[in-house]
matplotlib code that plots the C-alpha trace (Angstrom):
import matplotlib.pyplot as plt

x = [123.3, 124.7, 125.8, 122.5, 120.8, 123.2, 121.8, 119.3, 116.6, 118.7, 121.5, 119.0, 117.2, 120.4, 122.1, 119.1, 118.9, 122.6, 122.2, 124.4, 121.8, 118.3, 115.3, 114.7, 118.2, 117.4, 114.0, 115.3, 118.0, 115.6, 113.1, 115.9, 116.8, 113.2, 113.1, 116.5, 115.3, 112.1, 113.5, 113.0, 109.2, 109.2, 106.7, 103.1, 102.6, 105.4, 104.5, 107.5, 105.2, 104.3, 108.0, 109.0, 106.1, 107.0, 110.6, 109.8, 107.6, 110.5, 113.0, 110.6, 110.0, 113.7, 114.2, 111.5, 113.2, 110.5, 111.6, 109.5, 110.7, 110.9, 111.4, 113.4, 112.9, 111.1, 109.6, 108.0, 104.5, 103.3, 100.3, 98.2, 97.9, 95.1, 96.6, 94.3, 94.1, 96.6, 95.6, 95.6, 95.2, 96.6, 98.4, 95.1, 93.1, 89.8, 91.0, 92.8, 91.9, 90.6, 91.6, 90.8, 89.3, 91.0, 94.4, 95.4, 96.3, 99.9, 100.7, 98.9, 101.1, 104.3, 103.3, 102.4, 105.8, 107.2, 107.9, 107.2, 106.0, 108.0, 105.3, 103.2, 105.2, 104.4, 103.5, 101.9, 98.2, 96.2, 99.4, 99.0, 102.4, 106.0, 107.8, 106.0, 105.0, 101.2, 101.0, 98.6, 101.2, 104.0, 106.6, 109.2, 112.8, 115.5, 118.5, 120.7, 122.4, 124.2, 128.0, 128.3, 127.7, 124.0, 121.9, 118.5, 116.4, 115.7, 112.6, 112.7, 110.4, 106.8, 104.4, 106.3, 108.7, 108.4, 109.4, 112.4, 113.7, 113.4, 115.3, 118.0, 118.5, 118.7, 115.6, 114.1, 115.7, 112.9, 109.3, 106.2, 105.4, 102.7, 103.2, 100.4, 102.6, 106.1, 105.6, 107.9, 110.5, 111.0, 111.5, 113.9, 116.0, 116.0, 117.3, 119.7, 117.7, 115.9, 112.2, 110.1, 106.6, 105.4, 103.0, 99.6, 97.7, 100.7, 100.0, 96.5, 95.1, 92.6, 93.0, 95.0, 93.4, 92.5, 93.8, 93.5, 92.2, 93.5, 97.0, 97.6, 100.1, 101.9, 105.6, 108.7, 111.4, 114.7, 118.4, 119.3, 117.8, 118.0, 116.0, 113.3, 113.1, 112.7, 109.9, 108.1, 107.8, 106.1, 103.8, 102.6, 99.9, 96.3, 93.6, 89.9, 89.0, 90.6, 88.9, 92.1, 94.4, 96.2, 95.7, 99.3, 102.0, 104.6, 108.0, 111.1, 112.6, 115.4, 116.7, 116.8, 118.6, 121.4, 123.7, 124.3, 122.3, 123.8, 121.3, 119.2, 118.4, 118.0, 116.0, 116.8, 113.6, 114.5, 111.5, 112.8, 115.6, 113.5, 114.3, 116.6, 117.4, 120.2, 123.7, 124.1, 121.0, 122.1, 125.6, 124.0, 121.9, 125.1, 126.8, 123.8, 124.1, 127.8, 126.9, 124.3, 126.6, 129.3, 126.7, 126.4, 123.3, 122.9, 121.6, 119.1, 117.2, 113.4, 110.6, 107.7, 106.0, 103.1, 105.4, 104.9, 101.2, 101.8, 101.9, 98.8, 97.0, 97.9, 96.8, 93.4, 92.8, 94.3, 92.3, 89.2, 89.5, 90.5, 87.4, 85.3, 87.3, 87.4, 83.7, 83.2, 84.8, 81.7, 81.6, 78.7, 80.2, 83.7, 86.6, 86.2, 82.8, 82.4, 78.9, 78.5, 75.6, 72.4, 74.0, 72.1, 73.5, 75.0, 76.6, 78.2, 79.5, 81.1, 82.6, 84.0, 85.6, 86.9, 88.6, 89.6, 91.3, 94.5, 95.1, 96.6, 93.8, 91.2, 93.0, 92.9, 89.3, 88.2, 90.2, 88.7, 85.2, 85.6, 86.8, 84.1, 81.3, 78.7, 80.1, 83.7, 83.7, 84.2, 86.6, 88.9, 88.4, 87.4, 90.2, 92.7, 91.7, 92.3, 95.7, 96.5, 95.8, 98.2, 100.9, 100.4, 100.5, 103.9, 105.4, 103.9, 105.5, 108.8, 108.9, 109.4, 112.8, 114.0, 113.4, 113.8, 114.0, 116.5, 115.8, 116.5, 114.1, 113.7, 114.7, 116.8, 118.3, 116.3, 115.2, 114.8, 111.7, 109.4, 111.3, 108.4, 105.5, 104.1, 104.3, 102.2, 103.2, 106.9, 106.1, 104.2, 107.1, 109.0, 106.9, 107.8, 109.9, 107.8, 104.2, 104.3, 105.0, 102.3, 99.7, 100.7, 100.7, 104.3, 106.9, 109.5, 112.3, 114.7, 118.3, 120.8, 123.5, 125.4, 125.7, 125.3, 127.9, 126.4, 126.8, 123.1, 121.9, 120.6, 118.6, 118.2, 114.9, 114.4, 111.0, 110.0, 107.3, 104.1, 104.9, 108.7, 109.7, 112.6, 114.1, 113.7, 115.3, 118.2, 118.9, 118.7, 121.2, 123.5, 123.5, 123.8, 126.9, 128.7, 127.7, 129.4, 127.4, 128.1, 127.5, 125.0, 123.8, 126.1, 125.4, 122.6, 121.5]
y = [85.9, 88.4, 91.9, 93.3, 92.6, 94.9, 97.8, 100.3, 102.2, 105.0, 102.6, 100.3, 103.3, 104.9, 101.7, 100.6, 103.9, 103.8, 100.3, 98.6, 95.8, 95.0, 95.2, 91.5, 90.7, 92.8, 91.3, 87.7, 88.3, 89.7, 86.9, 84.4, 86.4, 86.2, 82.4, 82.0, 84.1, 82.2, 81.2, 84.8, 84.5, 88.1, 87.4, 86.2, 86.0, 86.0, 87.5, 86.9, 87.1, 90.7, 91.7, 90.0, 91.4, 94.9, 94.3, 93.2, 96.2, 98.5, 96.9, 97.4, 101.0, 101.7, 100.4, 102.8, 105.7, 106.0, 105.4, 106.0, 107.2, 103.7, 101.6, 98.5, 98.8, 95.8, 96.5, 94.7, 95.8, 95.5, 93.3, 96.2, 97.7, 96.2, 94.8, 94.0, 90.3, 89.5, 88.2, 91.0, 89.8, 92.4, 89.3, 88.1, 84.9, 86.8, 88.2, 85.1, 84.4, 88.0, 89.0, 92.7, 93.8, 97.2, 98.7, 101.0, 104.5, 104.2, 100.9, 102.0, 105.2, 103.1, 100.7, 103.5, 104.9, 101.6, 99.6, 95.9, 93.9, 91.0, 90.1, 91.0, 91.5, 90.0, 92.3, 92.5, 91.5, 94.6, 96.6, 96.0, 95.2, 96.2, 93.0, 91.3, 88.4, 88.9, 87.8, 84.9, 83.7, 83.4, 85.9, 87.5, 87.0, 89.7, 88.9, 90.4, 88.4, 89.4, 89.3, 88.0, 84.4, 84.4, 82.5, 83.8, 85.0, 88.8, 90.7, 92.9, 95.5, 96.1, 96.4, 96.7, 93.9, 92.1, 95.2, 95.9, 92.4, 92.0, 95.2, 94.4, 90.9, 92.3, 90.5, 93.8, 97.2, 99.0, 98.5, 100.3, 100.5, 102.1, 104.0, 104.5, 105.0, 104.2, 101.2, 102.5, 104.1, 101.5, 98.5, 100.7, 101.3, 97.6, 96.5, 99.3, 100.9, 104.2, 104.8, 108.0, 108.7, 111.7, 114.4, 112.9, 113.2, 113.3, 109.7, 108.5, 106.0, 104.7, 101.0, 100.6, 98.3, 100.7, 100.4, 103.9, 106.3, 109.6, 108.1, 105.7, 107.0, 105.2, 105.8, 104.3, 102.1, 101.7, 101.3, 105.0, 108.5, 109.1, 106.0, 107.1, 110.5, 108.8, 106.5, 109.2, 111.4, 108.5, 107.6, 111.1, 113.3, 114.4, 111.7, 112.5, 109.1, 109.9, 112.7, 113.1, 113.5, 116.9, 118.9, 120.2, 119.9, 117.1, 118.7, 117.3, 116.0, 114.0, 116.8, 119.2, 116.8, 118.5, 117.2, 120.7, 122.0, 125.5, 128.0, 125.2, 124.9, 121.4, 121.0, 118.4, 117.7, 117.5, 115.3, 112.5, 111.8, 109.1, 107.4, 104.3, 105.1, 102.7, 104.3, 103.2, 105.1, 108.2, 107.9, 107.5, 110.7, 112.6, 111.4, 112.5, 116.0, 116.1, 115.0, 117.7, 120.3, 119.1, 119.6, 123.2, 123.1, 125.0, 122.8, 124.1, 122.5, 122.6, 121.5, 119.3, 119.1, 116.8, 114.1, 112.0, 111.6, 110.6, 106.8, 106.5, 108.9, 106.9, 103.6, 105.1, 106.8, 104.0, 101.1, 103.2, 103.8, 100.2, 99.0, 101.1, 100.1, 96.4, 96.2, 95.6, 92.1, 90.1, 87.2, 88.6, 90.5, 89.2, 87.3, 84.4, 83.1, 80.7, 79.3, 76.7, 74.2, 75.7, 79.1, 82.4, 85.7, 86.7, 83.3, 83.7, 87.1, 85.8, 82.7, 84.5, 87.2, 84.9, 82.7, 85.4, 87.9, 87.2, 88.0, 91.4, 92.5, 91.3, 93.1, 96.4, 96.0, 95.4, 98.4, 100.5, 99.4, 100.1, 103.6, 104.4, 103.0, 105.4, 105.4, 106.0, 108.0, 111.4, 110.0, 108.4, 109.1, 112.8, 113.5, 111.7, 113.9, 117.0, 115.8, 115.0, 118.7, 119.7, 117.5, 119.0, 122.5, 121.6, 120.9, 124.2, 126.2, 124.3, 125.5, 129.0, 127.9, 125.3, 123.9, 120.2, 117.9, 115.1, 112.1, 108.4, 106.3, 103.4, 102.9, 99.8, 97.7, 94.7, 92.3, 88.6, 87.0, 86.0, 88.3, 90.7, 88.9, 88.1, 91.7, 94.0, 97.1, 96.4, 96.0, 99.2, 101.1, 100.5, 103.4, 105.9, 108.1, 107.7, 108.1, 111.9, 112.8, 110.4, 112.1, 115.5, 114.2, 115.4, 114.0, 111.9, 109.6, 107.0, 106.9, 104.2, 105.9, 103.4, 99.9, 98.7, 96.6, 93.4, 94.8, 95.5, 98.7, 101.8, 104.6, 108.3, 110.1, 113.4, 115.1, 118.0, 120.7, 119.9, 119.4, 119.8, 116.4, 118.2, 119.4, 115.9, 114.2, 116.8, 116.2, 112.4, 112.7, 114.8, 112.1, 109.3, 110.9, 111.5, 108.4, 106.3, 103.2, 100.6, 97.5, 94.9, 91.5, 88.6, 86.3, 84.6, 82.4]
z = [57.3, 54.8, 55.4, 54.0, 57.3, 59.1, 57.1, 58.5, 56.7, 55.4, 54.2, 52.4, 50.8, 49.6, 48.5, 46.6, 44.8, 44.0, 42.5, 45.0, 45.4, 44.4, 46.7, 46.1, 47.6, 50.6, 51.2, 50.7, 53.3, 55.9, 55.2, 56.0, 59.1, 60.3, 59.8, 61.6, 64.6, 65.4, 68.8, 69.9, 69.2, 67.9, 65.1, 65.4, 61.6, 59.0, 55.6, 53.3, 50.2, 51.1, 51.5, 48.3, 46.2, 47.5, 46.6, 43.1, 42.6, 43.8, 41.4, 38.5, 39.5, 39.8, 36.2, 35.1, 37.0, 39.7, 43.3, 46.3, 49.7, 51.3, 48.1, 48.9, 52.7, 54.4, 57.8, 60.8, 61.7, 65.3, 65.6, 66.9, 63.4, 61.2, 58.0, 55.1, 54.5, 57.2, 60.7, 63.4, 66.9, 69.3, 70.7, 72.2, 72.0, 71.6, 68.2, 67.1, 63.4, 62.8, 59.3, 58.6, 55.3, 55.6, 56.3, 59.2, 58.0, 59.3, 57.7, 54.5, 54.3, 54.8, 52.1, 49.7, 50.4, 49.0, 52.2, 52.4, 55.4, 56.8, 59.3, 62.3, 65.5, 68.9, 71.7, 75.1, 74.8, 73.8, 74.5, 78.2, 79.8, 80.1, 79.4, 76.5, 78.8, 78.5, 74.8, 74.2, 71.7, 74.3, 75.5, 73.3, 74.2, 74.0, 71.9, 74.6, 77.3, 80.5, 80.4, 83.9, 82.9, 83.7, 81.1, 82.1, 79.1, 79.3, 78.7, 75.5, 77.1, 76.3, 74.9, 71.6, 72.6, 69.3, 67.5, 69.7, 69.7, 66.0, 65.3, 67.8, 66.4, 62.8, 61.7, 60.5, 59.8, 61.6, 62.8, 63.9, 67.6, 69.7, 72.9, 75.5, 78.6, 77.3, 75.1, 72.3, 74.6, 77.3, 74.9, 72.8, 76.0, 76.9, 73.5, 72.6, 69.8, 69.1, 69.4, 69.2, 70.4, 68.5, 69.7, 70.3, 67.0, 64.7, 63.5, 62.8, 65.2, 62.6, 62.2, 65.4, 68.0, 70.8, 74.4, 75.9, 73.2, 74.8, 75.1, 72.3, 69.7, 66.9, 66.2, 64.6, 66.2, 64.4, 64.8, 64.9, 65.0, 61.3, 60.5, 63.0, 61.3, 57.9, 59.1, 61.1, 57.9, 56.1, 59.0, 60.0, 58.6, 59.0, 58.6, 58.3, 59.6, 63.0, 65.0, 67.1, 64.1, 64.0, 60.8, 60.6, 58.0, 58.2, 58.4, 56.5, 59.7, 58.2, 55.9, 58.9, 61.3, 63.2, 66.0, 67.3, 70.2, 70.3, 71.7, 73.2, 76.9, 78.2, 81.4, 84.1, 86.1, 89.8, 90.5, 88.2, 90.7, 92.4, 95.7, 95.4, 91.8, 90.8, 90.7, 87.1, 86.0, 87.8, 86.2, 82.8, 83.3, 84.3, 81.2, 79.1, 80.7, 79.7, 76.1, 75.5, 77.0, 74.5, 71.7, 72.8, 75.0, 78.2, 81.0, 83.6, 86.4, 86.2, 88.4, 87.5, 90.9, 90.0, 88.5, 91.7, 90.8, 87.2, 87.6, 89.7, 87.4, 84.4, 86.0, 86.6, 83.2, 81.0, 82.6, 82.5, 78.8, 78.3, 80.1, 77.6, 74.5, 75.2, 75.8, 72.1, 72.4, 73.4, 71.0, 69.0, 66.0, 65.5, 67.1, 69.6, 70.6, 73.5, 73.6, 76.3, 75.8, 77.1, 77.6, 77.4, 76.0, 79.3, 79.7, 76.2, 77.1, 80.3, 78.7, 75.7, 77.7, 80.4, 77.8, 75.4, 77.7, 79.6, 83.3, 82.8, 80.5, 82.9, 85.8, 83.9, 82.7, 86.3, 87.6, 84.8, 85.4, 89.1, 88.7, 86.2, 88.4, 89.8, 93.4, 92.4, 89.2, 90.9, 93.6, 91.1, 87.4, 87.6, 90.1, 87.9, 84.9, 87.0, 88.0, 84.4, 83.6, 86.4, 85.0, 81.5, 83.1, 84.8, 81.3, 79.9, 82.7, 82.2, 78.5, 79.8, 81.1, 78.6, 75.1, 75.9, 78.8, 79.4, 81.7, 81.9, 79.9, 82.4, 86.0, 85.1, 82.3, 81.0, 83.7, 83.4, 82.0, 85.0, 87.4, 87.8, 86.4, 89.9, 91.1, 88.9, 90.9, 90.3, 86.6, 86.5, 87.9, 84.7, 83.2, 85.9, 83.6, 80.4, 81.6, 82.3, 78.7, 77.6, 79.9, 78.4, 74.8, 74.2, 71.8, 73.5, 72.3, 73.8, 72.6, 73.6, 75.6, 77.6, 79.1, 82.6, 84.5, 83.0, 79.4, 78.9, 77.1, 78.9, 77.3, 77.7, 77.1, 75.4, 75.9, 73.7, 73.3, 71.4, 67.7, 68.3, 67.0, 65.2, 68.5, 70.0, 67.0, 66.9, 70.6, 70.1, 67.2, 69.4, 72.1, 69.6, 67.9, 71.1, 73.1, 70.4, 71.6, 68.9, 71.1, 69.7, 70.8, 70.3, 67.4, 69.4, 66.6]

ax = plt.figure().add_subplot(projection="3d")
ax.plot(x, y, z, "-o")
ax.set_aspect("equal")
plt.show()
């Protein structure tokens, strides 16, 4: 490996513009890093030709005096984003071999900004999971290891585990992720990187394989806050093809970045101090409070009384929307088709879906179908939507007292692969701190802020008001600058 793979988005962009190296040199080094890191299983498809072609174009443009915002920057793209001419599977068997004839809006905007694509990143199947163990193409492995002599492979978080692992292992400088209930923030916390879920509607969902349409939101994952700001600017913007897209200007988040929080009030939600919270997580939270105070913020306690209902509410609404969205995979129009000899149409549906969907996807489809059924719609789905409105109202009332909220990102550091796979409820609890912001559609970011006793990264979460990505990024930068967390995985390869 050469030192170029140690560079993040801003460093590559600035070094390329200064003539310190060519885009081709950067792309070649990252292509080599992807090949060297295959043991982590972070990629489903590698696309070195795409990264190299974009690099050559960037070099030619620089010679002509025309440089785009992301010229010279190769990225990883989560396999939930449709990419024209490149297989897109959502890490499922049912979409294996599907090659879109169109580009998702988010990836298109990144490529138009000059970025290249190193490949499609592994993930939990249809973005359903918290450990990246539900992928049809095998689990992703975190590059981190415990310092206590334990050799167990660790989960990189989910569903964007391929993105988080590839960034932490220096295979890509940054990547796209998607966040439905925490799938950018939790894997970022597990692997010691940054990730931001913007306000719902900031980034177009067009061309992203749907899980839960009222919750899904694309966002960037990168090595630091500045890199996230750079990518978020390129990814965001109104899209007429997406009815949920917000028609609002895209601010210059990077240019406005500030590590000062003077005049800001940071809320500490008392309901996030859950029972049996590990002492290390509580200590991390207290350290975060000290860091934002040092940056000039005033810290106040706030109440979000309906927080306790967020997780069950999410696991009614999200499976219900998944049940509806995944009904399109039936073996008729595209993707897998299982047609047993002598089978009728219903037999084909059943065989295709039984073979094409994994156990976690089937579990959520069944839960979703149940809560949407005639006898239970009002008892479960309608009630969950009412509670969701109460959760959003809690946040609205909190903004009368504070500007931002500070919480842990996850209730623990990364756990071992297989450790929770037989206990879905234990797995779902990984989202306990991230789900409320998703239900309310709020911007939220995870920033690495410490290590546990075993040397594994821990993340703090900043939650902001609607459309206040700038406040979230500024608070993230304040924590990043003061936490001084420079630890990275050992040379695992």
